[in-house]
C-alpha positions in Angstrom: 80.9 121.3 110.0 82.5 117.9 110.0 85.7 117.0 111.9 88.5 115.0 111.2 91.6 113.7 113.2 94.8 113.5 111.1 97.0 115.0 114.2 96.6 115.2 117.6 96.8 118.9 117.3 93.5 118.6 115.2 91.9 118.5 119.1 92.5 120.8 121.7 93.3 120.1 125.1 89.6 120.6 126.4 88.7 118.6 123.6 90.8 115.7 124.6 89.7 115.7 128.0 86.1 115.5 126.7 87.1 112.2 125.2 88.7 111.2 128.1 85.6 111.8 130.3 83.5 110.5 127.7 85.8 107.1 127.6 85.2 106.8 131.3 81.5 106.5 130.9 81.6 103.9 128.8 84.0 102.1 131.2 81.8 103.2 134.2 78.8 101.7 132.4 80.4 98.8 130.3 83.4 97.5 132.2 83.8 93.9 132.3 83.5 93.3 136.3 87.2 92.8 137.9 88.7 93.7 134.4 87.1 97.1 134.6 89.6 98.4 131.5 87.6 96.1 129.3 84.1 96.8 127.6 81.7 94.2 127.4 77.9 94.6 126.1 76.7 97.3 123.1 74.9 100.4 123.2 72.6 101.8 120.2 74.1 105.0 120.1 75.5 104.3 116.9 72.6 102.2 115.3 72.4 102.8 111.4 75.9 104.0 111.2 78.7 102.5 109.3 82.6 102.9 109.4 84.7 102.0 106.6 88.6 100.9 107.8 90.7 101.3 104.8 94.6 99.9 105.5 96.9 99.8 103.5 99.5 98.8 105.8 99.2 95.6 108.5 97.3 96.5 111.6 96.2 94.5 114.4 95.1 96.8 117.6 94.3 99.9 115.6 92.1 98.4 113.2 90.3 95.7 115.7 90.0 98.4 118.3 88.2 100.7 115.9 86.0 98.2 114.7 85.2 96.9 118.3 84.6 100.6 119.3 82.1 101.1 116.4 80.1 97.5 117.1 80.2 98.5 120.8 78.6 101.7 120.1 75.9 99.9 118.0 77.3 100.7 114.5 78.6 98.4 111.9 81.8 97.9 110.0 83.0 97.8 106.3 86.7 97.2 105.8 89.6 95.8 103.7 92.5 94.5 105.3 94.9 93.9 102.6 95.3 96.6 99.3 95.9 93.7 97.2 92.5 92.7 97.2 90.9 96.4 96.5 91.3 98.6 93.5 94.7 99.9 94.9 96.1 97.3 93.2 94.7 98.2 90.1 96.4 101.5 90.8 93.0 103.4 91.9 94.3 106.7 93.7 93.4 107.3 97.0 91.5 110.4 95.9 89.0 108.3 94.2 89.0 105.4 96.6 87.8 107.9 99.7 85.2 109.6 97.3 83.7 106.5 96.5 83.6 105.2 100.1 81.9 108.2 101.6 79.0 106.9 99.6 79.0 103.8 101.7 79.9 104.9 105.2 79.7 107.4 107.6 83.1 107.9 108.8 86.8 106.5 107.5 89.3 105.2 109.5 92.5 104.6 107.8 96.3 103.9 107.7 98.5 104.3 105.0 102.5 104.2 104.1 102.7 107.7 102.6 102.9 110.7 105.3 100.1 113.2 105.0 97.8 110.4 103.3 95.2 111.2 105.8 95.3 114.8 105.4 94.9 114.3 101.6 91.7 111.9 102.2 90.1 114.3 104.4 90.2 117.1 101.8 88.2 114.8 99.2 85.3 113.9 101.3 82.5 115.3 103.6 82.7 112.6 106.2 85.2 112.4 109.0 88.7 110.8 108.4 90.8 109.5 111.2 94.2 108.7 110.9 95.2 105.2 112.0 98.8 106.0 111.3 100.4 107.9 108.0 103.8 106.5 107.4 106.5 107.9 110.0 104.4 111.0 110.6 101.7 110.7 113.1 99.3 108.2 114.9 97.0 110.5 117.0 94.8 107.9 118.0 97.3 106.0 119.8 98.4 109.2 121.4 95.0 109.1 123.2 95.4 105.8 124.2 98.8 106.3 125.7 97.4 109.7 127.3 94.4 107.8 128.7 96.2 105.4 130.2 98.5 107.5 132.1 95.5 109.8 133.1 93.5 106.7 134.1 96.4 105.2 136.1 97.7 107.9 137.5 95.1 110.7 137.8 97.0 113.4 135.9 99.5 114.1 133.3 101.3 117.4 134.4 105.0 116.7 135.9 105.3 113.1 134.7 108.6 112.0 134.1 108.5 110.2 130.6 111.0 108.2 129.4 111.0 107.7 125.6 113.1 104.3 124.5 114.0 103.1 121.3 113.3 104.2 117.5 112.1 107.7 118.0 113.2 108.8 114.5 110.7 106.5 112.8 108.0 106.1 115.1 105.0 107.8 114.2 103.4 107.1 117.6 106.2 108.7 119.4 105.7 111.9 117.4 102.3 112.3 118.2 102.9 111.5 121.6 105.5 114.0 122.5 103.5 116.9 121.3 100.7 115.5 123.6 102.9 115.1 126.8 104.3 118.4 126.3 100.5 120.0 125.9 99.8 118.5 129.2 102.8 119.7 131.0 104.7 116.1 131.3 108.5 116.3 130.9 110.2 114.3 127.8 113.2 112.2 128.2 114.5 110.7 125.3 116.7 107.8 125.3 117.0 106.5 121.7 118.5 103.6 120.0 121.9 104.9 118.8 121.0 106.8 115.3 117.6 106.8 115.8 117.2 110.1 117.7 114.1 112.3 117.4 114.1 114.1 114.1 115.3 117.6 114.4 111.9 119.3 113.3 110.1 117.4 116.4 112.9 118.7 118.7 112.4 122.2 117.2 108.7 122.2 117.6 109.0 121.0 121.3 111.3 124.0 122.1 109.9 126.8 119.6 106.1 125.8 119.7 105.7 124.0 122.6 107.8 126.1 124.6 109.9 123.1 126.1 113.1 123.8 127.8 115.7 121.3 126.9 118.8 120.9 129.6 121.9 118.8 129.0 121.9 116.1 131.5 125.0 117.2 133.0 123.5 120.6 133.6 120.9 118.9 135.7 122.3 116.0 137.7 125.7 115.2 136.6 127.0 112.6 134.4 125.1 109.5 135.6 126.6 106.8 134.2 123.7 104.2 134.3 122.0 106.4 131.8 124.6 106.9 128.9 121.7 107.0 126.4 120.0 110.0 127.6 121.7 113.3 126.7 118.7 115.8 127.1 115.9 116.4 129.2 112.6 118.7 127.8 111.3 120.2 130.6 107.4 121.5 129.6 106.4 125.4 130.9 105.3 125.2 134.3 106.2 121.6 135.1 108.1 120.2 137.9 111.0 117.9 137.6 111.5 115.3 140.1 115.4 115.1 140.2 118.4 115.2 142.7 120.7 117.7 143.3 121.0 120.9 140.7 124.1 122.9 140.1 123.9 126.5 141.8 124.3 128.0 138.4 121.3 126.3 137.0 119.1 127.3 140.3 117.4 130.5 139.0 116.4 128.9 135.4 115.5 125.7 137.5 113.2 127.7 139.7 111.6 130.0 136.5 110.8 126.4 134.6 109.6 124.5 137.8 112.7 122.1 138.2 112.0 120.5 141.7 115.3 119.0 143.7 112.9 117.4 146.3 113.0 114.0 144.8 116.0 111.8 145.0 117.2 110.6 142.7 115.6 111.5 139.3 112.6 109.2 139.1 110.7 107.9 136.0 107.2 107.8 136.2 106.8 106.4 132.7 108.7 104.4 130.6 107.6 104.3 126.9 109.2 101.3 124.7 108.8 101.4 120.8 110.2 98.8 118.6 112.6 99.2 115.6 110.5 100.2 112.7 112.1 97.9 110.1 109.5 99.3 107.6 111.0 102.8 107.5 114.5 102.3 107.3 116.3 103.1 104.4 117.9 100.5 102.3 121.0 99.2 103.4 120.6 101.0 106.7 121.6 98.9 109.5 121.1 98.8 113.2 123.8 98.2 115.6 124.0 95.7 118.4 123.0 98.2 121.2 119.2 98.4 120.7 117.8 99.2 124.3 115.6 96.2 125.9 113.6 97.0 128.5 113.1 94.3 131.2 113.4 93.7 134.8 117.0 93.9 135.1 116.9 97.2 133.3 113.9 98.6 135.7 115.8 97.6 138.9 116.9 100.6 141.1 115.1 103.1 143.0 114.4 105.4 140.0 112.1 102.8 138.1 110.4 101.6 141.5 107.2 103.3 140.4 107.6 103.5 136.6 104.8 102.2 134.6 105.8 100.5 131.3 103.8 101.5 128.0 104.2 99.9 124.6 102.0 100.6 121.5 102.8 96.9 120.3 103.6 95.0 118.8 106.8 94.3 120.5 109.9 92.1 118.9 112.9 92.1 121.3 112.7 95.4 123.0 110.3 94.8 125.6 111.2 91.7 128.2 108.3 88.8 128.7 109.3 88.9 132.3 107.6 92.1 132.8 104.3 90.8 131.5 103.6 89.4 135.2 105.1 92.8 136.5 102.6 95.5 138.1 104.5 98.2 136.1 103.7 96.4 132.7 100.6 98.3 131.6 101.0 97.6 127.9 98.1 94.9 127.6 95.7 96.9 129.6 96.8 100.2 127.5 95.8 98.3 124.3 92.3 97.6 126.0 91.5 101.3 126.9 91.9 101.6 122.9 88.2 100.8 122.8 86.7 103.2 125.4 88.6 106.0 123.8 87.9 105.4 120.4 84.2 104.9 121.1 84.5 108.1 122.4 86.5 109.8 119.3 83.9 108.2 117.0 80.9 109.3 119.0 82.3 112.9 119.1 83.3 113.1 115.3 79.7 111.6 114.3 78.2 114.3 116.7 76.4 111.5 118.9 78.0 113.2 121.8 79.0 116.8 120.4 81.9 118.5 121.4 81.2 121.6 124.0 84.3 122.9 123.9 85.1 123.3 120.0 88.3 125.3 120.2 89.4 126.1 116.7 92.7 127.9 115.8 92.6 130.7 113.5 93.4 129.1 110.1 96.7 129.5 108.8 97.4 131.3 105.2 98.0 128.4 102.5 100.8 128.8 99.5 100.0 126.6 96.9 101.2 127.0 93.1 102.1 124.5 90.6 105.4 126.2 89.9 106.3 126.5 93.4 108.5 124.3 95.5 107.6 120.8 96.2 107.6 119.1 99.4 111.0 117.7 99.8 110.0 114.6 101.9 110.1 111.8 99.6 107.7 109.6 101.8 104.9 112.4 101.1 101.7 111.8 99.6 102.4 114.3 97.0 105.0 112.3 95.4 102.8 109.0 95.5 102.5 107.8 91.8 98.9 107.7 92.0 98.2 111.2 93.5 101.2 113.3 92.4 99.0 113.7 89.1 96.2 115.6 90.7 97.5 116.6 94.2 99.2 119.9 94.7 101.9 121.0 97.4 100.7 123.3 99.9 102.3 124.8 102.6 102.1 127.3 105.4 104.8 129.6 106.8 106.2 129.3 110.1 108.5 132.0 111.8 111.9 130.4 113.3 115.1 131.4 113.6 114.8 131.1 109.8 111.8 131.1 107.4 110.1 127.7 106.9 107.4 126.3 104.9 105.7 123.5 106.6 103.9 120.9 104.3 100.2 121.0 104.8 99.9 117.1 104.4 103.4 115.5 105.9 104.0 118.4 108.2 107.9 118.5 107.4 109.4 121.9 107.7 112.2 123.2 105.0 113.5 126.3 104.5 112.2 128.9 102.1 114.5 131.7 101.0 112.4 133.6 98.4 109.0 134.1 96.9 107.7 135.3 93.7 104.9 137.9 93.7 102.8 137.1 90.6 101.5 140.6 90.0 105.2 141.6 89.2 106.9 138.2 88.4 109.8 139.1 90.3 111.7 137.0 92.9 111.6 138.8 96.6 112.5 138.0 100.0 110.5 140.6 102.0 108.7 138.2 104.2 106.6 141.2 105.8 105.3 142.2 102.2 104.6 138.5 101.2 102.5 138.6 104.4 100.1 141.2 103.2 99.7 139.7 99.6 97.0 137.2 98.8 98.5 133.4 99.1 97.3 132.9 95.7 99.9 135.6 94.5 102.7 134.2 96.2 104.8 131.6 94.8 107.3 129.9 97.4 110.9 128.5 96.7 113.5 126.8 98.3 116.1 128.9 96.6 116.7 131.8 94.1 118.2 129.4 91.6 114.8 127.5 91.5 112.7 130.3 90.9 115.0 131.7 88.0 114.7 128.4 86.6 110.8 128.5 87.0 111.2 131.8 84.5 110.7 134.3 87.1 112.8 137.6 86.9 115.5 138.5 89.5 114.6 140.4 92.4 115.2 144.4 92.4 118.4 145.0 94.2 116.6 147.8 96.4 113.9 146.1 97.4 115.3 142.5 98.2 116.4 141.4 101.6 117.0 138.1 103.4 115.0 136.9 106.1 116.6 137.4 109.6 
């Protein structure tokens, strides 16, 4: 069965570790002498294989590192670097493009401005699809590079204190990264630019699905005037948070979650910097003058003495050039690691070096119906003019403090207040009963008003109830 990489959730922890170990092998065999983080030479593993790179948005590192990876494996590359030069400029749908391209290549790497585009593409073709970034959704291969850099440089991921700086709302690299960090037991410390905080659905997933414990800054170590933009720290399950004193009322909780007061003061192991995602801003949205800048002046003090600075690049003004010669700056090495990591990923997805621990989660029940609710995210691929004619919105249900429907493409969550049982064509809110019905018999709606407007009958009073 073919495998795709659309989100970091498409890989288990064991599979990610397999990719890292294979990347280690490539570096051991092909490392460039003193610059051992760079790959030299060419293997023959992928001889006879072709990769196509479909990039509907600008890219330097992702595209070139993927193409270098394929060539270093012994394969070849077909690619388009500008949608204006392809049939997309004529209005061709993504569906048609990828179905044609699978006749020419063995694996597709794509970047697209619409969130969920990579998932849609993966549904259309029988060859692996790798997401090189889809709007503000995710960038899973960048997360593999980020995690690998930390693994390679530190030897471990658990217990790392990771400071995330900049545009955390629109940065797709951050959205993938926080899930990966949580899964491997690292602690997440957001320091967003004002107005660019992590989206609510990301923080909800961190807490409810990845079981991170949120602590207000004051709860753990007082006001700490030198970190005014930090409000909360997410402590991963079983992780140890390196920090100073904990108030007595917090010690019991701290002991349960592994918070550790042994290190003085709170120390940052990693500072992950992101630029302002100007291409994702809403019309008229402006940035204040207080966008954080990370440079040697910012990194003064004991808490930053051993901090490793990462950045997915490109940088604009948020990362000081004075860090280029500072041993704490790892961003160019981080970019170099993209080649062996992507070599390993390609080898795994093409079965050149098959996964040995293929752990697949049980398939979720998918709800999809033309009369049902659309995805409420305007940037979702289901709203793209060339795709909406044939791409039907699909959701699975997420149990939370309220019933949520998660788009199968862009993974945005929306509250769903009722459904229609097609056997009776009545509106209902008994979610236990809905779970027992075939997915094809259930139509989801954001409200009863929407269901009534679609022509369905009101709920029977004695059978209707709201989700808790």
